[in-house]
C-alpha positions, 0 to 999 in steps of 0.5 A: 500500500505504498507508492514507489518506482525506479523509473526516472522519466515521466509517469504518464504521457499523451503523445499526439492524441486525436479523437473524433466522434462523428463530425466532431473533432474532440481532440487534435494532436494533444500532448500532455506529460505528468512527471514522477510525483508531479501534480498537474492540472488540466484546465479549459472551458466546457467542451474543450476536451478535458474529459475525453483526454482523461478517458484516453489516458485511463482506459475508458476510451481509445484514441483514433491516433496517438499514443499513451505512455506509462512509465516509459512504455507505450500502453494500450488499456482496454478498460479502466481496470487495465489502467488501475492494475498498472497503477492509474487510479481515477476518482470521478465526480460520481465517486463510484462508492457503494453507499450502503457499505461501510468505509472498510468495505468501500476501500476494499471493493474488488480487493476483499480479503476472506477468512474462507472462500467457498463461493456464495458461502465465503466469509470476509476477514472483516477484522483484517480489512478494518485494521488495514482500512485505518492504516490507509486512512491514516496514511492519506490523512482522511479522518473518519470517526466510525469505520462501520458507518455506511458511506450513505450517511457521511458528508460530501467531504468525507465521501470524497476523502474515502474515494481518494483514500481508496485510490491512493491506498494501493500503490497507485503511481498516479491519481486522476481527480475529476473536479474533486471539490466541485460539490463541496462547501468551503470547509470540506473543500479545505479538508480535501485539498489537505488530503491532496497535499498529503499525496504530494508529500508522499510523492504520488503523482496527480492529474486534476481536472478543475475549473477552480484556478485558486485551487489549481494555483494552490495545489499543482506544479504545472497547468496544461490548457486545452482549448477547442480540442487542442493543447494551448500550452502549459505553464509552471504555476511558479512562473505565471499568474492566473490571468495568463492561464485565463487568456490561454483558456479563452484564446486571448493570448492568440489575439493580434489586435486586428480582431478589434479593428 
């Protein structure tokens, strides 16, 4: 349940990714790079192609052309499960939690431990799963008072914390977060952001889709900007300001002045 690698190159790359849906060119020759332990934001206006690119990177869809590289090799994920097995975990806005189950059961969803395996008569090793669940939550900084409580009764911030802990707790090389605080209040947003900072301290790479530029500048190292299905560019947050990123999103940086003549 730790993250480690001997690789020194980028952990995840898109190279020349293109995707068309009927008459719509969703992505055109898109490049993107996430380095080892780097936190990256992918931003752009609605319809820019952010979700489509993430689907290409995480096995939910396949590009028409271009390549996805992971740990220095070309990969061909046929499903999100393939990407997950490789070490790419994705936390979507919908979270994909089993709300009627408790925290430990959600953290071990698909990875259950058994005392006895006899098909429908199998017996879960609940004690071991709850013990390891506490370790995972502690490691990721997620605070849940009662691990036996169903996720259904938890706050949005706690639920998001469980989803991130599940993604981070299994040796993931990179975590992809889709608008991780879009539906949260100020206090819960702050808690989730601290969990994300904890991932950074542990050296877990992250790719985050976000419309919140304050959050982007607080949490990431590099911002990549998609505009109309093309990569408008990328900047280091230390070397730029929010206004420059907004100009890239809107296309104002491409203006020549003749538009207003």
